[in-house]
N, CA, C and O atoms as a Tripos MOL2 file, in Angstrom:
@<TRIPOS>MOLECULE
protein
  284   283    71     0     0
PROTEIN
NO_CHARGES

@<TRIPOS>ATOM
      1 N         -35.9040  -24.9030   -7.8570 N.3       1 UNK1
      2 CA        -35.2650  -25.4020   -6.6540 C.3       1 UNK1
      3 C         -35.1020  -24.2690   -5.6480 C.2       1 UNK1
      4 O         -34.9120  -23.1100   -6.0160 O.2       1 UNK1
      5 N         -35.1790  -24.6250   -4.3930 N.am      2 UNK2
      6 CA        -34.9350  -23.6650   -3.3230 C.3       2 UNK2
      7 C         -33.7990  -24.1890   -2.4520 C.2       2 UNK2
      8 O         -33.6660  -25.3900   -2.2190 O.2       2 UNK2
      9 N         -32.9950  -23.2580   -1.9830 N.am      3 UNK3
     10 CA        -31.8770  -23.6080   -1.1130 C.3       3 UNK3
     11 C         -31.9170  -22.7210    0.1220 C.2       3 UNK3
     12 O         -32.3860  -21.5830    0.0760 O.2       3 UNK3
     13 N         -31.4230  -23.2550    1.2090 N.am      4 UNK4
     14 CA        -31.2440  -22.4790    2.4290 C.3       4 UNK4
     15 C         -29.7370  -22.3660    2.6560 C.2       4 UNK4
     16 O         -29.0480  -23.3740    2.8140 O.2       4 UNK4
     17 N         -29.2350  -21.1420    2.6710 N.am      5 UNK5
     18 CA        -27.7970  -20.9200    2.8540 C.3       5 UNK5
     19 C         -27.5890  -20.2190    4.1890 C.2       5 UNK5
     20 O         -28.2090  -19.1940    4.4740 O.2       5 UNK5
     21 N         -26.7250  -20.7790    4.9850 N.am      6 UNK6
     22 CA        -26.3910  -20.1980    6.2870 C.3       6 UNK6
     23 C         -24.9160  -19.8590    6.3120 C.2       6 UNK6
     24 O         -24.0990  -20.5170    5.6690 O.2       6 UNK6
     25 N         -24.5910  -18.8270    7.0600 N.am      7 UNK7
     26 CA        -23.2100  -18.3540    7.1190 C.3       7 UNK7
     27 C         -22.7610  -18.2370    8.5760 C.2       7 UNK7
     28 O         -23.4600  -17.6650    9.4130 O.2       7 UNK7
     29 N         -21.6030  -18.7810    8.8560 N.am      8 UNK8
     30 CA        -20.9390  -18.6240   10.1520 C.3       8 UNK8
     31 C         -19.5070  -18.2030    9.8670 C.2       8 UNK8
     32 O         -18.9810  -18.4330    8.7780 O.2       8 UNK8
     33 N         -18.8910  -17.5870   10.8540 N.am      9 UNK9
     34 CA        -17.5090  -17.1270   10.6720 C.3       9 UNK9
     35 C         -16.8080  -17.3310   12.0010 C.2       9 UNK9
     36 O         -17.2090  -16.7550   13.0120 O.2       9 UNK9
     37 N         -15.7710  -18.1400   12.0050 N.am     10 UNK10
     38 CA        -15.0680  -18.4200   13.2520 C.3      10 UNK10
     39 C         -13.5720  -18.3310   13.0480 C.2      10 UNK10
     40 O         -13.0680  -18.3660   11.9250 O.2      10 UNK10
     41 N         -12.8770  -18.2140   14.1690 N.am     11 UNK11
     42 CA        -11.4210  -18.1680   14.1760 C.3      11 UNK11
     43 C         -10.9290  -19.2670   15.1010 C.2      11 UNK11
     44 O         -11.4320  -19.4260   16.2130 O.2      11 UNK11
     45 N          -9.9530  -20.0150   14.6410 N.am     12 UNK12
     46 CA         -9.2880  -21.0090   15.4870 C.3      12 UNK12
     47 C          -7.8440  -20.5490   15.6380 C.2      12 UNK12
     48 O          -7.1030  -20.4470   14.6610 O.2      12 UNK12
     49 N          -7.4590  -20.2750   16.8840 N.am     13 UNK13
     50 CA         -6.1140  -19.7830   17.1740 C.3      13 UNK13
     51 C          -5.6660  -20.3880   18.4910 C.2      13 UNK13
     52 O          -6.3630  -20.2730   19.4990 O.2      13 UNK13
     53 N          -4.5090  -21.0310   18.4890 N.am     14 UNK14
     54 CA         -3.9910  -21.6950   19.6990 C.3      14 UNK14
     55 C          -5.0340  -22.6130   20.3250 C.2      14 UNK14
     56 O          -5.1950  -22.6420   21.5450 O.2      14 UNK14
     57 N          -5.7410  -23.3610   19.4810 N.am     15 UNK15
     58 CA         -6.7520  -24.3230   19.9060 C.3      15 UNK15
     59 C          -7.9840  -23.6800   20.5540 C.2      15 UNK15
     60 O          -8.8050  -24.3860   21.1380 O.2      15 UNK15
     61 N          -8.1240  -22.3640   20.4600 N.am     16 UNK16
     62 CA         -9.3170  -21.6600   20.9490 C.3      16 UNK16
     63 C         -10.1840  -21.3120   19.7470 C.2      16 UNK16
     64 O          -9.6770  -20.8930   18.7060 O.2      16 UNK16
     65 N         -11.4920  -21.4900   19.8970 N.am     17 UNK17
     66 CA        -12.4470  -21.1820   18.8400 C.3      17 UNK17
     67 C         -13.2370  -19.9540   19.2550 C.2      17 UNK17
     68 O         -13.8170  -19.9200   20.3410 O.2      17 UNK17
     69 N         -13.2620  -18.9320   18.3820 N.am     18 UNK18
     70 CA        -14.0090  -17.7040   18.6670 C.3      18 UNK18
     71 C         -15.0130  -17.4470   17.5530 C.2      18 UNK18
     72 O         -14.7100  -17.6430   16.3760 O.2      18 UNK18
     73 N         -16.2040  -17.0100   17.9290 N.am     19 UNK19
     74 CA        -17.2670  -16.6620   16.9920 C.3      19 UNK19
     75 C         -17.0630  -15.2190   16.5490 C.2      19 UNK19
     76 O         -17.1160  -14.3090   17.3760 O.2      19 UNK19
     77 N         -16.8310  -14.9960   15.2630 N.am     20 UNK20
     78 CA        -16.5740  -13.6450   14.7690 C.3      20 UNK20
     79 C         -17.8550  -12.8940   14.3980 C.2      20 UNK20
     80 O         -17.7940  -11.7140   14.0530 O.2      20 UNK20
     81 N         -19.0130  -13.5560   14.4620 N.am     21 UNK21
     82 CA        -20.2850  -12.9050   14.1550 C.3      21 UNK21
     83 C         -21.1880  -12.8080   15.3730 C.2      21 UNK21
     84 O         -22.3750  -12.5180   15.2270 O.2      21 UNK21
     85 N         -20.6680  -13.0380   16.5550 N.am     22 UNK22
     86 CA        -21.4870  -13.1680   17.7580 C.3      22 UNK22
     87 C         -22.4120  -11.9790   18.0080 C.2      22 UNK22
     88 O         -23.5420  -12.1880   18.4510 O.2      22 UNK22
     89 N         -22.0020  -10.7820   17.7550 N.am     23 UNK23
     90 CA        -22.8410   -9.6110   18.0390 C.3      23 UNK23
     91 C         -23.6860   -9.1900   16.8510 C.2      23 UNK23
     92 O         -24.5260   -8.3000   16.9850 O.2      23 UNK23
     93 N         -23.4890   -9.8060   15.6910 N.am     24 UNK24
     94 CA        -24.1990   -9.3970   14.4790 C.3      24 UNK24
     95 C         -25.7050   -9.5870   14.6040 C.2      24 UNK24
     96 O         -26.4650   -8.7400   14.1360 O.2      24 UNK24
     97 N         -26.1490  -10.6600   15.2130 N.am     25 UNK25
     98 CA        -27.5820  -10.9220   15.3710 C.3      25 UNK25
     99 C         -28.0950  -10.4800   16.7250 C.2      25 UNK25
    100 O         -29.1270  -10.9740   17.1790 O.2      25 UNK25
    101 N         -27.4210   -9.5880   17.3670 N.am     26 UNK26
    102 CA        -27.8560   -9.1350   18.6750 C.3      26 UNK26
    103 C         -27.2360   -9.9560   19.7820 C.2      26 UNK26
    104 O         -27.2880   -9.5540   20.9450 O.2      26 UNK26
    105 N         -26.6520  -11.0930   19.4560 N.am     27 UNK27
    106 CA        -25.9460  -11.9360   20.4180 C.3      27 UNK27
    107 C         -26.6230  -12.0610   21.7660 C.2      27 UNK27
    108 O         -26.9290  -11.0420   22.3850 O.2      27 UNK27
    109 N         -26.8650  -13.2410   22.2350 N.am     28 UNK28
    110 CA        -27.5590  -13.4540   23.4910 C.3      28 UNK28
    111 C         -26.6580  -13.3300   24.6890 C.2      28 UNK28
    112 O         -26.6350  -14.2320   25.5280 O.2      28 UNK28
    113 N         -25.9180  -12.2550   24.8050 N.am     29 UNK29
    114 CA        -25.0720  -12.0530   25.9650 C.3      29 UNK29
    115 C         -23.6770  -12.6100   25.7920 C.2      29 UNK29
    116 O         -22.7990  -12.3620   26.6180 O.2      29 UNK29
    117 N         -23.4640  -13.3650   24.7170 N.am     30 UNK30
    118 CA        -22.1290  -13.9060   24.4710 C.3      30 UNK30
    119 C         -21.2210  -12.7810   23.9780 C.2      30 UNK30
    120 O         -21.6840  -11.7760   23.4380 O.2      30 UNK30
    121 N         -19.9360  -12.9720   24.1750 N.am     31 UNK31
    122 CA        -18.9790  -11.9790   23.6810 C.3      31 UNK31
    123 C         -18.0730  -12.6380   22.6600 C.2      31 UNK31
    124 O         -17.9770  -13.8630   22.5920 O.2      31 UNK31
    125 N         -17.4130  -11.8140   21.8700 N.am     32 UNK32
    126 CA        -16.5230  -12.3400   20.8470 C.3      32 UNK32
    127 C         -15.3210  -13.0500   21.4660 C.2      32 UNK32
    128 O         -14.7160  -13.9100   20.8250 O.2      32 UNK32
    129 N         -14.9740  -12.7080   22.6820 N.am     33 UNK33
    130 CA        -13.8280  -13.3350   23.3440 C.3      33 UNK33
    131 C         -14.1760  -14.6700   23.9990 C.2      33 UNK33
    132 O         -13.2840  -15.3890   24.4500 O.2      33 UNK33
    133 N         -15.4510  -15.0010   24.0530 N.am     34 UNK34
    134 CA        -15.8650  -16.2700   24.6530 C.3      34 UNK34
    135 C         -15.3420  -17.4280   23.8010 C.2      34 UNK34
    136 O         -15.5330  -17.4460   22.5840 O.2      34 UNK34
    137 N         -14.6930  -18.3800   24.4350 N.am     35 UNK35
    138 CA        -14.1620  -19.5270   23.7150 C.3      35 UNK35
    139 C         -15.2610  -20.5810   23.5710 C.2      35 UNK35
    140 O         -15.9260  -20.9360   24.5440 O.2      35 UNK35
    141 N         -15.4380  -21.0710   22.3570 N.am     36 UNK36
    142 CA        -16.4820  -22.0450   22.0720 C.3      36 UNK36
    143 C         -15.9140  -23.4540   22.0730 C.2      36 UNK36
    144 O         -14.7000  -23.6530   22.0240 O.2      36 UNK36
    145 N         -16.8140  -24.4280   22.1300 N.am     37 UNK37
    146 CA        -16.4010  -25.8240   22.2130 C.3      37 UNK37
    147 C         -16.7620  -26.5770   20.9420 C.2      37 UNK37
    148 O         -17.8280  -26.3640   20.3640 O.2      37 UNK37
    149 N         -15.8680  -27.4600   20.5140 N.am     38 UNK38
    150 CA        -16.1220  -28.3560   19.4110 C.3      38 UNK38
    151 C         -16.8580  -29.5670   19.9670 C.2      38 UNK38
    152 O         -16.4140  -30.1690   20.9440 O.2      38 UNK38
    153 N         -17.9830  -29.9290   19.3490 N.am     39 UNK39
    154 CA        -18.8030  -31.0460   19.8180 C.3      39 UNK39
    155 C         -19.0200  -32.0380   18.6850 C.2      39 UNK39
    156 O         -18.7850  -31.7300   17.5170 O.2      39 UNK39
    157 N         -19.4670  -33.2240   19.0460 N.am     40 UNK40
    158 CA        -19.8030  -34.2250   18.0400 C.3      40 UNK40
    159 C         -21.1620  -34.8160   18.3670 C.2      40 UNK40
    160 O         -21.4450  -35.1630   19.5140 O.2      40 UNK40
    161 N         -21.9990  -34.9250   17.3450 N.am     41 UNK41
    162 CA        -23.3520  -35.4570   17.4930 C.3      41 UNK41
    163 C         -23.5360  -36.5410   16.4290 C.2      41 UNK41
    164 O         -23.1180  -36.3580   15.2860 O.2      41 UNK41
    165 N         -24.1610  -37.6730   16.7940 N.am     42 UNK42
    166 CA        -24.3230  -38.7500   15.8110 C.3      42 UNK42
    167 C         -25.1470  -38.3230   14.5870 C.2      42 UNK42
    168 O         -24.9580  -38.8670   13.4990 O.2      42 UNK42
    169 N         -26.0570  -37.3550   14.7540 N.am     43 UNK43
    170 CA        -26.8940  -36.9050   13.6390 C.3      43 UNK43
    171 C         -26.2910  -35.7240   12.8810 C.2      43 UNK43
    172 O         -26.3120  -35.6970   11.6500 O.2      43 UNK43
    173 N         -25.7540  -34.7470   13.6160 N.am     44 UNK44
    174 CA        -25.2120  -33.5320   12.9940 C.3      44 UNK44
    175 C         -23.7500  -33.6710   12.5940 C.2      44 UNK44
    176 O         -23.2760  -32.9380   11.7270 O.2      44 UNK44
    177 N         -23.0380  -34.5890   13.2050 N.am     45 UNK45
    178 CA        -21.5980  -34.6940   12.9830 C.3      45 UNK45
    179 C         -20.8620  -33.7300   13.8940 C.2      45 UNK45
    180 O         -21.3430  -33.4160   14.9830 O.2      45 UNK45
    181 N         -19.7080  -33.2610   13.4660 N.am     46 UNK46
    182 CA        -18.8990  -32.3370   14.2640 C.3      46 UNK46
    183 C         -19.4350  -30.9200   14.0670 C.2      46 UNK46
    184 O         -19.7050  -30.5040   12.9400 O.2      46 UNK46
    185 N         -19.5860  -30.1810   15.1680 N.am     47 UNK47
    186 CA        -20.0750  -28.8080   15.1010 C.3      47 UNK47
    187 C         -19.5050  -27.9960   16.2510 C.2      47 UNK47
    188 O         -18.9510  -28.5480   17.2010 O.2      47 UNK47
    189 N         -19.6480  -26.6660   16.1540 N.am     48 UNK48
    190 CA        -19.1930  -25.7680   17.2130 C.3      48 UNK48
    191 C         -20.4220  -25.3170   17.9930 C.2      48 UNK48
    192 O         -21.3190  -24.6830   17.4380 O.2      48 UNK48
    193 N         -20.4580  -25.6450   19.2670 N.am     49 UNK49
    194 CA        -21.5930  -25.3040   20.1240 C.3      49 UNK49
    195 C         -21.7160  -23.7880   20.2730 C.2      49 UNK49
    196 O         -20.7240  -23.1010   20.5180 O.2      49 UNK49
    197 N         -22.9390  -23.2700   20.1240 N.am     50 UNK50
    198 CA        -23.2880  -21.8550   20.2940 C.3      50 UNK50
    199 C         -22.6880  -20.9330   19.2320 C.2      50 UNK50
    200 O         -22.6000  -19.7250   19.4540 O.2      50 UNK50
    201 N         -22.2740  -21.4710   18.0880 N.am     51 UNK51
    202 CA        -21.7410  -20.6470   17.0090 C.3      51 UNK51
    203 C         -22.8890  -19.9020   16.3170 C.2      51 UNK51
    204 O         -23.9120  -20.5050   15.9910 O.2      51 UNK51
    205 N         -22.7230  -18.6050   16.0940 N.am     52 UNK52
    206 CA        -23.7250  -17.8040   15.4030 C.3      52 UNK52
    207 C         -23.8850  -18.3120   13.9740 C.2      52 UNK52
    208 O         -22.8990  -18.5810   13.2870 O.2      52 UNK52
    209 N         -25.1370  -18.4400   13.5320 N.am     53 UNK53
    210 CA        -25.4340  -18.9120   12.1940 C.3      53 UNK53
    211 C         -26.4770  -17.9690   11.5880 C.2      53 UNK53
    212 O         -27.5900  -17.8680   12.1050 O.2      53 UNK53
    213 N         -26.1310  -17.2870   10.5130 N.am     54 UNK54
    214 CA        -27.0230  -16.3110    9.8790 C.3      54 UNK54
    215 C         -27.5280  -16.8590    8.5470 C.2      54 UNK54
    216 O         -26.7530  -17.4060    7.7630 O.2      54 UNK54
    217 N         -28.8150  -16.7120    8.2950 N.am     55 UNK55
    218 CA        -29.3820  -17.0730    6.9980 C.3      55 UNK55
    219 C         -29.0870  -15.9320    6.0350 C.2      55 UNK55
    220 O         -29.3370  -14.7670    6.3460 O.2      55 UNK55
    221 N         -28.5530  -16.2710    4.8630 N.am     56 UNK56
    222 CA        -28.2190  -15.2560    3.8580 C.3      56 UNK56
    223 C         -28.9760  -15.5490    2.5690 C.2      56 UNK56
    224 O         -29.2330  -16.7040    2.2290 O.2      56 UNK56
    225 N         -29.3270  -14.4750    1.8560 N.am     57 UNK57
    226 CA        -30.1170  -14.6230    0.6310 C.3      57 UNK57
    227 C         -29.4220  -14.0740   -0.6020 C.2      57 UNK57
    228 O         -29.9530  -14.1640   -1.7090 O.2      57 UNK57
    229 N         -28.2270  -13.5000   -0.4170 N.am     58 UNK58
    230 CA        -27.5270  -12.9320   -1.5610 C.3      58 UNK58
    231 C         -26.0310  -12.8620   -1.2790 C.2      58 UNK58
    232 O         -25.5870  -12.9720   -0.1360 O.2      58 UNK58
    233 N         -25.2790  -12.6790   -2.3380 N.am     59 UNK59
    234 CA        -23.8300  -12.5320   -2.1920 C.3      59 UNK59
    235 C         -23.4820  -11.2740   -1.3960 C.2      59 UNK59
    236 O         -22.5830  -11.3270   -0.5570 O.2      59 UNK59
    237 N         -24.1630  -10.1370   -1.6290 N.am     60 UNK60
    238 CA        -23.8450   -8.9580   -0.8080 C.3      60 UNK60
    239 C         -24.0590   -9.1850    0.6920 C.2      60 UNK60
    240 O         -23.3200   -8.6320    1.5060 O.2      60 UNK60
    241 N         -25.0600   -9.9920    1.0680 N.am     61 UNK61
    242 CA        -25.2640  -10.3010    2.4920 C.3      61 UNK61
    243 C         -24.0860  -11.0870    3.0420 C.2      61 UNK61
    244 O         -23.6420  -10.8390    4.1630 O.2      61 UNK61
    245 N         -23.5790  -12.0320    2.2630 N.am     62 UNK62
    246 CA        -22.4140  -12.8170    2.6900 C.3      62 UNK62
    247 C         -21.1960  -11.9010    2.8280 C.2      62 UNK62
    248 O         -20.4490  -11.9880    3.8020 O.2      62 UNK62
    249 N         -21.0070  -11.0220    1.8420 N.am     63 UNK63
    250 CA        -19.8810  -10.0890    1.8950 C.3      63 UNK63
    251 C         -19.9640   -9.1810    3.1180 C.2      63 UNK63
    252 O         -18.9480   -8.8900    3.7500 O.2      63 UNK63
    253 N         -21.1700   -8.7390    3.4480 N.am     64 UNK64
    254 CA        -21.3690   -7.8810    4.6290 C.3      64 UNK64
    255 C         -20.9470   -8.6230    5.9020 C.2      64 UNK64
    256 O         -20.2820   -8.0480    6.7640 O.2      64 UNK64
    257 N         -21.3320   -9.8930    6.0180 N.am     65 UNK65
    258 CA        -20.9480  -10.6920    7.1870 C.3      65 UNK65
    259 C         -19.4350  -10.9140    7.2280 C.2      65 UNK65
    260 O         -18.8280  -10.8760    8.2980 O.2      65 UNK65
    261 N         -18.8400  -11.1430    6.0800 N.am     66 UNK66
    262 CA        -17.3830  -11.3330    6.0390 C.3      66 UNK66
    263 C         -16.6490  -10.0710    6.4820 C.2      66 UNK66
    264 O         -15.6680  -10.1430    7.2210 O.2      66 UNK66
    265 N         -17.1260   -8.9240    6.0300 N.am     67 UNK67
    266 CA        -16.5050   -7.6520    6.4340 C.3      67 UNK67
    267 C         -16.6790   -7.4470    7.9360 C.2      67 UNK67
    268 O         -15.7350   -7.0680    8.6300 O.2      67 UNK67
    269 N         -17.8910   -7.6990    8.4360 N.am     68 UNK68
    270 CA        -18.1570   -7.5550    9.8720 C.3      68 UNK68
    271 C         -17.2440   -8.4650   10.6840 C.2      68 UNK68
    272 O         -16.6300   -8.0250   11.6570 O.2      68 UNK68
    273 N         -17.1540   -9.7390   10.2850 N.am     69 UNK69
    274 CA        -16.3410  -10.7090   11.0220 C.3      69 UNK69
    275 C         -14.8570  -10.4070   10.9630 C.2      69 UNK69
    276 O         -14.1310  -10.6700   11.9220 O.2      69 UNK69
    277 N         -14.3990   -9.8600    9.8540 N.am     70 UNK70
    278 CA        -12.9850   -9.5320    9.6890 C.3      70 UNK70
    279 C         -12.5650   -8.3840   10.5940 C.2      70 UNK70
    280 O         -11.4170   -8.3230   11.0360 O.2      70 UNK70
    281 N         -13.5020   -7.4650   10.8720 N.am     71 UNK71
    282 CA        -13.1910   -6.3370   11.7540 C.3      71 UNK71
    283 C         -12.9720   -6.8370   13.1520 C.2      71 UNK71
    284 O         -12.6970   -6.0470   14.0550 O.2      71 UNK71
@<TRIPOS>BOND
     1     1     2 1
     2     2     3 1
     3     3     4 2
     4     3     5 am
     5     5     6 1
     6     6     7 1
     7     7     8 2
     8     7     9 am
     9     9    10 1
    10    10    11 1
    11    11    12 2
    12    11    13 am
    13    13    14 1
    14    14    15 1
    15    15    16 2
    16    15    17 am
    17    17    18 1
    18    18    19 1
    19    19    20 2
    20    19    21 am
    21    21    22 1
    22    22    23 1
    23    23    24 2
    24    23    25 am
    25    25    26 1
    26    26    27 1
    27    27    28 2
    28    27    29 am
    29    29    30 1
    30    30    31 1
    31    31    32 2
    32    31    33 am
    33    33    34 1
    34    34    35 1
    35    35    36 2
    36    35    37 am
    37    37    38 1
    38    38    39 1
    39    39    40 2
    40    39    41 am
    41    41    42 1
    42    42    43 1
    43    43    44 2
    44    43    45 am
    45    45    46 1
    46    46    47 1
    47    47    48 2
    48    47    49 am
    49    49    50 1
    50    50    51 1
    51    51    52 2
    52    51    53 am
    53    53    54 1
    54    54    55 1
    55    55    56 2
    56    55    57 am
    57    57    58 1
    58    58    59 1
    59    59    60 2
    60    59    61 am
    61    61    62 1
    62    62    63 1
    63    63    64 2
    64    63    65 am
    65    65    66 1
    66    66    67 1
    67    67    68 2
    68    67    69 am
    69    69    70 1
    70    70    71 1
    71    71    72 2
    72    71    73 am
    73    73    74 1
    74    74    75 1
    75    75    76 2
    76    75    77 am
    77    77    78 1
    78    78    79 1
    79    79    80 2
    80    79    81 am
    81    81    82 1
    82    82    83 1
    83    83    84 2
    84    83    85 am
    85    85    86 1
    86    86    87 1
    87    87    88 2
    88    87    89 am
    89    89    90 1
    90    90    91 1
    91    91    92 2
    92    91    93 am
    93    93    94 1
    94    94    95 1
    95    95    96 2
    96    95    97 am
    97    97    98 1
    98    98    99 1
    99    99   100 2
   100    99   101 am
   101   101   102 1
   102   102   103 1
   103   103   104 2
   104   103   105 am
   105   105   106 1
   106   106   107 1
   107   107   108 2
   108   107   109 am
   109   109   110 1
   110   110   111 1
   111   111   112 2
   112   111   113 am
   113   113   114 1
   114   114   115 1
   115   115   116 2
   116   115   117 am
   117   117   118 1
   118   118   119 1
   119   119   120 2
   120   119   121 am
   121   121   122 1
   122   122   123 1
   123   123   124 2
   124   123   125 am
   125   125   126 1
   126   126   127 1
   127   127   128 2
   128   127   129 am
   129   129   130 1
   130   130   131 1
   131   131   132 2
   132   131   133 am
   133   133   134 1
   134   134   135 1
   135   135   136 2
   136   135   137 am
   137   137   138 1
   138   138   139 1
   139   139   140 2
   140   139   141 am
   141   141   142 1
   142   142   143 1
   143   143   144 2
   144   143   145 am
   145   145   146 1
   146   146   147 1
   147   147   148 2
   148   147   149 am
   149   149   150 1
   150   150   151 1
   151   151   152 2
   152   151   153 am
   153   153   154 1
   154   154   155 1
   155   155   156 2
   156   155   157 am
   157   157   158 1
   158   158   159 1
   159   159   160 2
   160   159   161 am
   161   161   162 1
   162   162   163 1
   163   163   164 2
   164   163   165 am
   165   165   166 1
   166   166   167 1
   167   167   168 2
   168   167   169 am
   169   169   170 1
   170   170   171 1
   171   171   172 2
   172   171   173 am
   173   173   174 1
   174   174   175 1
   175   175   176 2
   176   175   177 am
   177   177   178 1
   178   178   179 1
   179   179   180 2
   180   179   181 am
   181   181   182 1
   182   182   183 1
   183   183   184 2
   184   183   185 am
   185   185   186 1
   186   186   187 1
   187   187   188 2
   188   187   189 am
   189   189   190 1
   190   190   191 1
   191   191   192 2
   192   191   193 am
   193   193   194 1
   194   194   195 1
   195   195   196 2
   196   195   197 am
   197   197   198 1
   198   198   199 1
   199   199   200 2
   200   199   201 am
   201   201   202 1
   202   202   203 1
   203   203   204 2
   204   203   205 am
   205   205   206 1
   206   206   207 1
   207   207   208 2
   208   207   209 am
   209   209   210 1
   210   210   211 1
   211   211   212 2
   212   211   213 am
   213   213   214 1
   214   214   215 1
   215   215   216 2
   216   215   217 am
   217   217   218 1
   218   218   219 1
   219   219   220 2
   220   219   221 am
   221   221   222 1
   222   222   223 1
   223   223   224 2
   224   223   225 am
   225   225   226 1
   226   226   227 1
   227   227   228 2
   228   227   229 am
   229   229   230 1
   230   230   231 1
   231   231   232 2
   232   231   233 am
   233   233   234 1
   234   234   235 1
   235   235   236 2
   236   235   237 am
   237   237   238 1
   238   238   239 1
   239   239   240 2
   240   239   241 am
   241   241   242 1
   242   242   243 1
   243   243   244 2
   244   243   245 am
   245   245   246 1
   246   246   247 1
   247   247   248 2
   248   247   249 am
   249   249   250 1
   250   250   251 1
   251   251   252 2
   252   251   253 am
   253   253   254 1
   254   254   255 1
   255   255   256 2
   256   255   257 am
   257   257   258 1
   258   258   259 1
   259   259   260 2
   260   259   261 am
   261   261   262 1
   262   262   263 1
   263   263   264 2
   264   263   265 am
   265   265   266 1
   266   266   267 1
   267   267   268 2
   268   267   269 am
   269   269   270 1
   270   270   271 1
   271   271   272 2
   272   271   273 am
   273   273   274 1
   274   274   275 1
   275   275   276 2
   276   275   277 am
   277   277   278 1
   278   278   279 1
   279   279   280 2
   280   279   281 am
   281   281   282 1
   282   282   283 1
   283   283   284 2
@<TRIPOS>SUBSTRUCTURE
     1 UNK1         2 RESIDUE 1 A UNK
     2 UNK2         6 RESIDUE 1 A UNK
     3 UNK3        10 RESIDUE 1 A UNK
     4 UNK4        14 RESIDUE 1 A UNK
     5 UNK5        18 RESIDUE 1 A UNK
     6 UNK6        22 RESIDUE 1 A UNK
     7 UNK7        26 RESIDUE 1 A UNK
     8 UNK8        30 RESIDUE 1 A UNK
     9 UNK9        34 RESIDUE 1 A UNK
    10 UNK10       38 RESIDUE 1 A UNK
    11 UNK11       42 RESIDUE 1 A UNK
    12 UNK12       46 RESIDUE 1 A UNK
    13 UNK13       50 RESIDUE 1 A UNK
    14 UNK14       54 RESIDUE 1 A UNK
    15 UNK15       58 RESIDUE 1 A UNK
    16 UNK16       62 RESIDUE 1 A UNK
    17 UNK17       66 RESIDUE 1 A UNK
    18 UNK18       70 RESIDUE 1 A UNK
    19 UNK19       74 RESIDUE 1 A UNK
    20 UNK20       78 RESIDUE 1 A UNK
    21 UNK21       82 RESIDUE 1 A UNK
    22 UNK22       86 RESIDUE 1 A UNK
    23 UNK23       90 RESIDUE 1 A UNK
    24 UNK24       94 RESIDUE 1 A UNK
    25 UNK25       98 RESIDUE 1 A UNK
    26 UNK26      102 RESIDUE 1 A UNK
    27 UNK27      106 RESIDUE 1 A UNK
    28 UNK28      110 RESIDUE 1 A UNK
    29 UNK29      114 RESIDUE 1 A UNK
    30 UNK30      118 RESIDUE 1 A UNK
    31 UNK31      122 RESIDUE 1 A UNK
    32 UNK32      126 RESIDUE 1 A UNK
    33 UNK33      130 RESIDUE 1 A UNK
    34 UNK34      134 RESIDUE 1 A UNK
    35 UNK35      138 RESIDUE 1 A UNK
    36 UNK36      142 RESIDUE 1 A UNK
    37 UNK37      146 RESIDUE 1 A UNK
    38 UNK38      150 RESIDUE 1 A UNK
    39 UNK39      154 RESIDUE 1 A UNK
    40 UNK40      158 RESIDUE 1 A UNK
    41 UNK41      162 RESIDUE 1 A UNK
    42 UNK42      166 RESIDUE 1 A UNK
    43 UNK43      170 RESIDUE 1 A UNK
    44 UNK44      174 RESIDUE 1 A UNK
    45 UNK45      178 RESIDUE 1 A UNK
    46 UNK46      182 RESIDUE 1 A UNK
    47 UNK47      186 RESIDUE 1 A UNK
    48 UNK48      190 RESIDUE 1 A UNK
    49 UNK49      194 RESIDUE 1 A UNK
    50 UNK50      198 RESIDUE 1 A UNK
    51 UNK51      202 RESIDUE 1 A UNK
    52 UNK52      206 RESIDUE 1 A UNK
    53 UNK53      210 RESIDUE 1 A UNK
    54 UNK54      214 RESIDUE 1 A UNK
    55 UNK55      218 RESIDUE 1 A UNK
    56 UNK56      222 RESIDUE 1 A UNK
    57 UNK57      226 RESIDUE 1 A UNK
    58 UNK58      230 RESIDUE 1 A UNK
    59 UNK59      234 RESIDUE 1 A UNK
    60 UNK60      238 RESIDUE 1 A UNK
    61 UNK61      242 RESIDUE 1 A UNK
    62 UNK62      246 RESIDUE 1 A UNK
    63 UNK63      250 RESIDUE 1 A UNK
    64 UNK64      254 RESIDUE 1 A UNK
    65 UNK65      258 RESIDUE 1 A UNK
    66 UNK66      262 RESIDUE 1 A UNK
    67 UNK67      266 RESIDUE 1 A UNK
    68 UNK68      270 RESIDUE 1 A UNK
    69 UNK69      274 RESIDUE 1 A UNK
    70 UNK70      278 RESIDUE 1 A UNK
    71 UNK71      282 RESIDUE 1 A UNK
């Protein structure tokens, strides 16, 4: 079996959503302070628009992203 695992890290504070991994992938000009929007799509369901999503292949990669996002 093969699986695709993706990792995102966000913070919700006072109804504001912030992407904690925005600069990890080079970020397309977005900043960590940019407030993101919660959206709903009939196919995808509820999601956060423009949230960084990283493909991970191991537990150490996930841990690295968690450490980065926590900083």
